[in-house]
C-alpha positions in Angstrom: -6.5 -17.1 -29.0 -10.3 -16.6 -29.3 -12.4 -17.8 -26.4 -15.1 -20.4 -27.1 -18.5 -19.4 -25.8 -20.5 -21.6 -23.4 -23.1 -22.2 -26.1 -20.5 -23.4 -28.6 -19.1 -25.7 -25.9 -22.5 -27.1 -25.2 -23.2 -27.7 -28.9 -19.8 -29.3 -29.3 -20.4 -31.5 -26.2 -23.8 -32.8 -27.4 -22.6 -33.2 -31.0 -19.5 -35.0 -29.7 -21.5 -37.3 -27.6 -23.9 -38.1 -30.5 -21.0 -38.4 -32.8 -19.3 -40.9 -30.4 -22.5 -43.0 -30.2 -23.1 -42.9 -33.9 -19.5 -43.8 -34.6 -19.7 -46.7 -32.2 -22.9 -48.0 -33.6 -21.7 -47.5 -37.1 -18.5 -49.4 -36.3 -20.4 -52.3 -34.8 -22.8 -52.3 -37.8 -20.0 -52.1 -40.4 -18.0 -54.7 -38.5 -21.0 -57.0 -38.4 -21.8 -56.5 -42.1 -18.2 -57.0 -43.2 -17.8 -60.1 -41.0 -21.1 -61.5 -42.2 -20.2 -60.9 -45.9 -16.7 -62.2 -45.3 -18.2 -65.4 -43.8 -20.7 -65.7 -46.6 -17.9 -65.3 -49.1 -16.0 -68.1 -47.4 -19.0 -70.3 -47.3 -19.7 -69.7 -51.0 -16.1 -70.5 -51.9 -16.1 -73.5 -49.8 -19.4 -74.7 -51.3 -18.0 -74.4 -54.8 -14.8 -76.0 -53.8 -16.7 -78.9 -52.4 -18.9 -79.2 -55.5 -15.7 -79.3 -57.6 -14.1 -81.7 -55.1 -17.1 -84.1 -55.3 -17.1 -84.1 -59.1 -13.3 -84.5 -59.2 -13.5 -87.4 -56.8 -15.8 -89.4 -59.2 -13.4 -88.7 -62.0 -10.2 -89.6 -60.1 -11.7 -93.0 -59.0 -10.2 -95.2 -61.7 -9.6 -98.9 -61.7 -6.3 -99.7 -63.5 -7.8 -102.8 -65.0 -10.3 -100.7 -66.8 -7.4 -99.1 -68.8 -6.3 -102.4 -70.3 -2.8 -101.8 -68.9 -1.6 -104.3 -66.5 0.6 -103.5 -64.8 0.3 -99.7 -65.0 2.9 -97.2 -63.4 1.9 -94.3 -61.0 2.9 -91.7 -63.4 1.0 -93.2 -66.2 -2.1 -93.3 -63.9 -1.7 -89.8 -62.8 -1.4 -88.5 -66.4 -4.6 -90.5 -67.2 -6.4 -89.0 -64.3 -5.3 -85.4 -65.3 -6.4 -86.0 -68.8 -9.9 -87.2 -67.6 -10.3 -84.3 -65.3 -9.4 -82.0 -68.1 -11.8 -83.5 -70.5 -14.7 -84.3 -68.2 -17.8 -82.7 -69.4 -19.4 -82.5 -66.0 -16.3 -80.5 -64.7 -16.2 -78.3 -67.7 -19.9 -77.4 -67.3 -19.4 -76.8 -63.5 -16.4 -74.6 -64.1 -18.3 -72.6 -66.8 -21.1 -71.9 -64.3 -18.9 -71.0 -61.4 -18.0 -67.4 -62.3 -21.7 -66.6 -62.9 -22.8 -68.4 -59.8 -21.6 -65.6 -57.4 -20.5 -62.0 -57.8 -17.4 -62.4 -55.6 -15.9 -65.6 -57.2 -13.1 -64.6 -59.5 -12.0 -68.0 -60.8 -11.6 -71.7 -59.9 -9.1 -74.4 -60.7 -7.9 -77.9 -59.9 -4.2 -78.1 -59.5 -1.7 -81.0 -58.9 0.5 -81.3 -55.9 3.0 -78.9 -57.5 0.5 -76.1 -58.2 0.2 -76.7 -61.9 -3.3 -76.3 -63.5 -5.3 -79.4 -64.4 -8.6 -77.6 -65.0 -9.0 -73.9 -64.9 -11.8 -71.4 -65.5 -9.3 -69.2 -67.3 -8.9 -72.1 -69.9 -5.1 -72.2 -69.2 -3.3 -75.2 -70.8 -2.8 -78.3 -68.7 0.4 -78.3 -66.4 0.4 -74.5 -66.5 2.0 -73.1 -63.2 -0.5 -70.9 -61.4 0.5 -67.9 -59.3 0.5 -68.4 -55.5 -2.1 -66.3 -53.6 -2.8 -65.5 -50.0 -5.3 -67.7 -48.3 -8.7 -66.1 -47.8 -9.0 -68.0 -44.5 -6.7 -65.4 -42.9 -9.3 -62.6 -43.4 -11.9 -64.4 -41.4 -10.4 -63.5 -38.0 -8.7 -60.3 -39.0 -9.6 -56.9 -37.5 -12.1 -54.6 -39.3 -9.5 -52.1 -40.2 -7.4 -54.7 -41.9 -10.4 -56.1 -43.7 -11.4 -52.6 -44.9 -7.8 -52.0 -45.8 -7.7 -55.1 -47.9 -11.0 -54.7 -49.6 -10.5 -51.0 -50.3 -6.8 -51.3 -51.2 -5.2 -52.3 -54.4 -7.2 -55.1 -56.2 -6.2 -58.5 -55.1 -7.4 -62.1 -55.3 -7.4 -64.5 -52.3 -7.7 -68.3 -52.6 -9.8 -70.9 -50.8 -8.1 -74.2 -51.1 -9.5 -77.8 -50.5 -7.2 -80.8 -50.8 -7.9 -83.7 -53.2 -7.1 -87.1 -51.8 -6.9 -90.4 -53.7 -6.5 -93.7 -51.9 -5.2 -91.9 -48.9 -2.6 -89.9 -50.8 -2.7 -86.2 -51.7 -3.4 -85.7 -55.3 -4.0 -82.0 -55.8 -6.1 -79.0 -54.6 -9.2 -77.3 -55.5 -8.6 -73.6 -55.7 -11.4 -71.0 -55.6 -10.4 -67.3 -56.1 -12.2 -64.5 -54.4 -11.6 -61.0 -55.8 -11.5 -58.0 -53.3 -12.8 -55.7 -56.0 -16.0 -57.8 -56.5 -16.3 -58.2 -52.7 -16.1 -54.4 -52.2 -18.8 -53.9 -54.9 -21.0 -56.3 -52.9 -20.6 -54.7 -49.5 -20.2 -51.0 -50.6 -24.0 -50.3 -50.8 -24.5 -51.3 -47.2 -21.4 -49.3 -46.1 -22.8 -46.2 -47.9 -26.1 -46.6 -46.1 -24.3 -46.8 -42.8 -22.3 -43.7 -43.6 -25.3 -41.8 -44.8 -27.2 -42.7 -41.6 -24.3 -41.5 -39.5 -24.1 -38.2 -41.3 -27.8 -37.6 -41.0 -27.6 -38.5 -37.3 -24.7 -36.0 -36.8 -26.5 -33.3 -38.6 -29.6 -33.9 -36.6 -27.5 -33.8 -33.4 -26.2 -30.4 -34.4 -29.6 -29.0 -34.8 -30.8 -30.6 -31.7 -27.8 -29.4 -29.7 -28.2 -25.7 -31.0 -31.9 -25.7 -30.0 -31.2 -27.3 -26.6 -28.4 -24.9 -25.9 -30.7 -21.9 -26.6 -33.2 -23.3 -24.2 -30.7 -24.1 -21.5 -28.7 -20.9 -21.7 -31.6 -18.5 -22.0 -31.7 -18.2 -18.2 -27.9 -17.6 -18.1 -28.3 -14.8 -20.7 -30.9 -13.2 -18.5 -28.7 -13.5 -15.5 -25.8 -12.1 -17.5 -27.8 -9.0 -18.5 -28.7 -8.3 -14.9 -25.1 -8.6 -13.9 -24.0 -6.3 -16.7 -26.6 -3.8 -15.5 -25.3 -4.0 -11.9 -21.6 -3.6 -12.9 -22.0 -1.0 -15.7 -20.6 2.5 -15.2 -24.0 4.1 -15.9 -26.4 1.9 -13.9 -29.9 1.3 -15.3 -32.9 0.1 -13.4 -32.6 -3.7 -13.2 -35.8 -5.7 -13.7 -37.4 -7.1 -10.5 -36.7 -10.7 -10.0 -39.7 -13.1 -10.6 -40.7 -14.0 -7.1 -43.2 -16.5 -8.4 -40.6 -18.8 -9.7 -39.4 -21.2 -7.1 -37.1 -23.2 -9.4 -33.3 -22.9 -9.5 -33.6 -19.9 -11.8 -35.8 -18.0 -9.4 -33.5 -18.8 -6.5 -30.5 -17.6 -8.4 -32.3 -14.4 -9.5 -33.1 -13.6 -5.8 -29.5 -14.1 -4.8 -28.2 -12.0 -7.6 -30.6 -9.1 -6.6 -29.3 -9.3 -3.1 -25.7 -9.4 -4.4 -26.4 -6.5 -6.6 -27.4 -4.3 -3.7 -24.3 -5.3 -1.8 -22.1 -4.5 -4.8 -23.7 -1.1 -5.3 -23.0 -0.3 -1.6 -19.4 -1.6 -1.8 -18.8 0.3 -5.1 -19.8 3.6 -3.6 -17.5 3.1 -0.7 -14.7 1.9 -2.9 -15.1 4.9 -5.3 -14.8 7.3 -2.4 -11.8 5.5 -1.1 -10.2 5.4 -4.6 -10.6 9.2 -5.0 -9.0 9.9 -1.7 -6.3 7.4 -2.3 -5.6 9.0 -5.8 -5.4 12.4 -4.2 -3.0 11.2 -1.6 -0.8 9.3 -4.2 -0.8 12.5 -6.3 0.5 14.6 -3.4 3.2 12.2 -2.3 6.8 13.2 -3.1 8.1 9.7 -2.5 7.7 7.1 -5.3 5.4 4.2 -4.0 4.7 1.0 -5.9 2.4 -1.7 -4.4 2.6 -5.2 -5.7 0.3 -8.2 -5.2 1.3 -11.6 -4.0 2.3 -12.7 -7.5 4.5 -9.5 -7.8 2.2 -7.5 -10.1 1.8 -3.7 -9.8 -1.7 -2.6 -8.4 -0.8 0.9 -7.2 1.6 3.6 -8.3 2.2 7.1 -7.1 2.8 9.9 -9.5 6.3 10.6 -8.2 7.3 6.9 -9.0 7.3 7.9 -12.8 10.5 9.8 -12.5 12.3 7.0 -10.7 11.1 4.2 -13.1 11.1 6.4 -16.2 7.7 5.1 -17.4 4.1 6.5 -17.2 1.9 5.1 -14.4 -0.7 3.7 -16.8 1.9 1.5 -18.5 3.2 0.1 -15.2 -0.2 -1.1 -13.7 -0.7 -4.8 -14.1 2.9 -5.6 -15.0 5.1 -8.0 -13.2 8.1 -6.7 -11.3 10.4 -8.3 -14.0 8.6 -6.3 -16.6 8.9 -3.0 -14.8 12.6 -3.1 -13.6 15.6 -4.4 -15.7 18.4 -6.3 -14.4 21.0 -4.1 -16.3 20.1 -1.0 -14.2 21.3 -0.5 -10.5 17.9 0.2 -9.2 16.3 -2.7 -11.0 19.1 -5.1 -9.8 18.5 -4.2 -6.2 14.7 -4.5 -6.5 14.8 -7.8 -8.4 17.3 -9.3 -6.0 14.9 -8.4 -3.1 11.9 -10.0 -4.8 14.0 -13.1 -5.8 14.8 -13.9 -2.1 11.4 -12.6 -0.8 13.2 -10.7 1.9 12.4 -7.1 3.0 15.0 -4.6 2.2 15.8 -1.9 4.8 16.3 1.7 3.5 19.5 2.0 1.5 21.0 4.6 -0.7 22.1 3.8 -4.3 23.6 5.9 -7.0 21.8 5.8 -10.3 23.5 5.8 -13.8 22.9 9.6 -14.1 24.6 10.3 -10.9 21.5 11.0 -8.7 21.3 9.2 -5.5 18.1 7.4 -4.6 17.0 5.9 -1.2 14.9 2.7 -1.7 13.2 0.3 0.7 11.3 -2.9 0.0 8.8 -4.2 2.6 6.9 -7.5 2.0 3.5 -7.5 3.6 2.2 -10.5 5.4 -1.1 -11.5 6.9 -1.5 -14.5 9.2 1.9 -15.7 8.2 1.1 -15.5 4.5 2.6 -12.9 2.2 -0.1 -10.9 0.4 2.0 -8.3 -1.4 5.0 -5.9 -1.3 5.6 -2.2 -1.0 8.5 -0.4 -2.8 9.4 3.1 -1.6 11.8 5.3 -3.6 13.0 8.7 -2.2 15.2 11.3 -3.8 18.2 11.3 -1.4 19.2 14.8 -2.6 15.8 16.1 -1.7 16.0 14.5 1.7 19.3 16.2 2.4 18.0 19.5 1.1 15.0 19.2 3.5 17.3 18.4 6.3 19.5 21.4 5.4 16.5 23.7 5.3 15.3 22.5 8.7 18.8 23.0 10.1 18.8 26.4 8.5 15.5 27.3 10.0 16.7 26.2 13.4 19.8 28.3 13.0 17.8 31.3 11.9 15.6 30.9 14.9 18.6 30.7 17.3 20.2 33.7 15.6 16.8 35.6 15.9 16.6 35.0 19.6 20.3 36.0 20.0 20.0 39.0 17.8 16.9 40.2 19.6 18.7 40.1 22.9 21.9 41.7 21.6 19.8 44.4 19.9 17.9 45.2 23.0 21.2 45.5 25.0 22.9 47.6 22.3 20.1 50.0 21.7 20.0 51.2 25.2 23.7 52.4 25.2 23.1 53.9 21.7 20.2 55.9 23.0 22.3 57.1 25.9 25.1 58.2 23.6 22.7 60.1 21.4 21.3 62.0 24.3 24.6 62.9 25.8 25.9 63.8 22.4 23.2 66.3 21.9 23.8 67.8 25.3 27.5 68.1 24.5 26.7 69.7 21.2 24.5 72.4 23.1 27.4 73.1 25.4 30.0 73.3 22.6 28.3 75.7 20.3 31.3 77.9 19.7 33.8 75.2 19.0 36.0 75.0 16.0 34.6 73.8 12.7 36.9 70.7 12.7 35.6 69.7 16.1 32.0 70.1 15.0 32.7 68.0 11.9 34.0 65.2 14.0 30.9 65.4 16.2 28.7 65.2 13.2 30.6 62.1 11.9 30.1 60.5 15.4 26.3 61.4 15.2 25.9 59.9 11.7 27.7 56.7 12.5 25.6 56.3 15.7 22.4 56.8 13.6 23.7 54.2 11.0 24.5 51.8 13.8 20.9 52.3 15.1 19.5 51.5 11.6 21.5 48.3 11.5 20.3 47.3 14.9 16.6 48.1 13.9 17.0 46.0 10.8 18.2 43.1 12.8 15.3 43.4 15.2 12.8 43.7 12.2 14.3 40.6 10.5 13.7 38.3 13.5 10.6 39.8 14.9 7.4 37.8 14.2 5.7 39.2 11.1 2.0 39.8 10.8 1.3 39.2 7.1 -1.1 41.5 5.2 -2.4 38.8 2.8 -4.4 39.9 -0.2 -5.2 38.4 -3.6 -2.4 39.6 -5.9 -1.4 38.9 -9.5 2.2 37.7 -9.3 3.0 39.0 -12.7 2.2 42.6 -11.6 4.7 42.3 -8.8 7.3 41.0 -11.3 6.6 44.0 -13.6 7.1 46.4 -10.6 10.5 44.7 -9.6 11.6 44.7 -13.2 11.2 48.5 -13.4 12.9 49.0 -10.0 16.0 47.0 -11.0 16.2 48.2 -14.6 18.3 51.3 -13.9 20.9 49.3 -12.1 20.9 46.7 -14.8 21.4 49.2 -17.6 24.3 50.7 -15.6 25.9 47.2 -15.4 25.2 46.5 -19.1 22.7 43.7 -18.2 19.8 43.1 -20.6 16.7 41.8 -19.0 14.4 39.4 -20.7 10.9 38.6 -19.2 8.7 35.6 -20.0 5.6 36.0 -17.9 3.2 34.3 -20.2 -0.5 35.0 -20.7 -1.9 32.6 -18.0 -2.9 34.5 -14.8 -1.0 33.7 -11.7 -3.2 34.6 -8.7 -1.5 34.3 -5.3 -2.5 35.3 -1.7 0.6 37.2 -0.4 1.8 40.2 1.4 2.7 42.3 -1.7 5.3 44.5 0.0 7.3 41.6 1.5 7.1 39.5 -1.6 8.1 42.5 -3.7 11.2 42.9 -1.5 12.0 39.3 -1.7 11.8 39.3 -5.5 13.9 42.5 -5.6 16.6 40.9 -3.5 16.9 37.9 -5.8 16.7 39.8 -9.1 19.3 42.4 -7.8 21.5 39.6 -6.8 21.4 38.2 -10.4 22.2 41.7 -11.8 25.2 42.0 -9.5 26.4 38.5 -10.4 27.2 39.9 -14.0 29.5 42.8 -13.4 30.7 42.6 -17.0 27.2 42.5 -18.4 25.0 39.7 -19.8 21.4 38.6 -20.0 19.1 38.2 -17.0 16.0 36.1 -17.8 12.9 36.3 -15.6 10.1 33.8 -16.3 6.9 33.0 -14.5 4.6 30.0 -15.2 2.1 27.8 -13.5 3.2 24.3 -12.5 0.4 22.1 -11.0 -0.9 24.1 -8.0 2.0 26.5 -7.7 3.3 29.7 -9.5 7.0 29.3 -10.3 9.3 32.3 -10.8 12.8 31.6 -12.3 15.6 34.2 -12.3 18.4 33.0 -14.5 21.7 34.9 -14.9 24.8 34.2 -16.9 27.3 34.8 -14.1 30.2 32.7 -13.0 28.0 30.4 -10.9 28.2 29.6 -7.2 31.3 27.7 -6.0 30.4 24.3 -4.5 32.0 25.1 -1.2 29.6 28.0 -0.4 26.4 26.7 -2.0 25.0 25.5 1.4 25.8 28.9 3.0 24.1 31.4 0.7 20.9 31.6 2.7 22.7 32.0 6.0 22.3 35.4 7.6 25.2 37.8 7.3 27.0 35.5 4.8 28.1 37.4 1.7 31.0 37.4 -0.9 30.4 41.1 -1.8 32.6 43.8 -0.4 29.6 46.1 0.3 27.1 43.3 1.0 25.2 42.8 4.3 24.3 39.1 3.9 20.7 39.8 4.7 19.0 40.0 1.2 18.9 36.2 0.4 18.2 35.3 3.9 15.3 37.6 4.1 13.9 36.4 0.8 14.1 32.8 2.0 12.2 33.8 5.2 9.5 35.5 3.2 8.9 32.5 1.0 8.7 30.3 4.1 6.1 32.7 5.6 4.0 32.3 2.4 4.3 28.4 2.4 6.5 28.6 -0.7 10.0 27.6 -1.5 13.2 29.1 -2.6 16.0 27.0 -4.2 18.6 27.3 -6.9 20.5 25.4 -9.5 24.0 26.5 -10.5 27.0 25.4 -12.5 30.4 27.0 -12.3 31.0 29.1 -15.4 27.4 28.6 -16.7 25.4 30.8 -14.3 22.8 30.3 -11.7 19.0 29.9 -11.7 16.9 30.9 -8.6 13.5 29.3 -8.4 10.7 30.8 -6.2 7.4 29.0 -5.8 4.1 30.3 -4.4 0.8 28.5 -3.9 -1.8 29.4 -6.5 -5.2 30.7 -5.3 -8.1 28.9 -6.9 -11.2 30.3 -4.9 -10.5 34.0 -5.4 -9.7 36.1 -8.4 -7.0 38.7 -7.5 -7.5 42.2 -8.3 -5.6 43.7 -11.1 -4.5 47.2 -11.9 -5.3 48.7 -15.3 -1.6 48.8 -16.2 -1.3 45.1 -15.7 -4.2 44.4 -18.1 -2.5 46.6 -20.7 0.7 44.8 -20.1 -1.0 41.4 -20.4 -2.4 42.4 -23.8 0.9 43.9 -25.1 3.9 42.0 -23.5 2.3 38.7 -22.3 0.6 38.0 -25.6 3.9 37.1 -26.9 4.9 35.4 -23.6 8.3 37.2 -23.9 9.6 40.7 -23.7 13.1 42.3 -23.8 14.1 45.2 -21.5 
């Protein structure tokens, strides 16, 4: 529905007021005119009726002896009187002049007691029954609407009756007919003048209202322009207030100027806070939705989109009933909490797609009055994954401390055994070959045991990273070439999808290369009967993500939470150190290592590294050539 402007409202208000006054005065004028003309019509009809009555009275005054009939009967006398009335030249002349005497008189007649005509302007025969008509006297006190309805309705004739008495007895009536058509023609010019005056007055009021509204609203338009300048995105210099004016307009201008300065200061602070808040909301992993006191959304975090299933922009400003549906489990819980206006402690629910979500609703109050609500949604699986990672880190730390102690205690006996073995070998130079072979085996095994102990010490020893700007795709190319011989031997075809977008990272290249090698080699060994191993790298937000996807048998559910544990392995010749080492390297670089697997469908390992934005990593010439050749198609098969 279109909004009505203040100017239009002012014009309509003034015009309506004038119209009301004009309509009131016009009603009074028309009412007075109609009533006056009705009274004049009644007086005219009454005057004519009395004229006829006076003349008829002279004719009806008959002495029976004058007729020469003695005695004479009443009926005979009545017939004689009717005959005289019918033939009286004075009455005939009077009746002939009645219609032309007034514009509203339709006809006139003298009737007997039964309503039969004795004398009639219509020249009806004597004793002709006349049609009964309504009495004009009833219109004298009628309302204006009824009078106008009668006069402007279907043509009708009203009668004004005056009784004729003879010797104290009713003899007949004088009936004067008044036509509504003739009456309307008489009053219509005056009504038209009144209507014309009303229309002119209303038109004049419209013009007056338009001009008056422009004068009255001009200061408001100036104030509106100043407010627009203060609130516009690109502020322009506002005109200085007229300090010379001391009227209401000048006072308002001064206050607006002061308010404008306050608004600009507040807007700068609000803009800075909004930018900081937007950055904070973007980085939150939890889904947050803030509602006003009337349950409308005013703030949404980016993570809330995946819980609600709608973009942030389409949620803002909506009521809670418009965001959540009652036919979903999440929506039902949220709507129930808002229906009873009671905070909901953290609880875990299972969504329709099988994912579990932890939600909490907190109603915010200030001075006992609720001013809003905060909805928090958290991925329960992510929470459990983080808890598992923390537990795994604690276990690794405990194992590190234990291993360091054990390695220290084991290496001392190993060193003593090696020394004494060398002394024994010097003393037994002339022993049999079989005896020397056994001694060599003992020496080799002691050396292998020393390497294992050294590997344990290196794994748990604090690492000093040699961080350098590095192109992650170059490391992936190097790892691919290292694993390629083993992949070809196992019948595995390697497919790379590194894209053309640079992936600059700040890492220790040797450690990251070893971590990538362990994961890729693990994927190759997961397909002993051959298959396709896909390596992909892409940029996702502020991180570089590497995915290693194999077509193996997948990881059974019962061991999925153990694959990053140190020394855990399902391979006969495995040490259980590779994936644990890769996990630790990713932690050292503030990255992450996780996986997705499905039995019979393969496994996808996902490694994530922070992207470097303030330094351009160095590239080798071979990487530039690879970028132009392999990465231009974003995919290569090996």
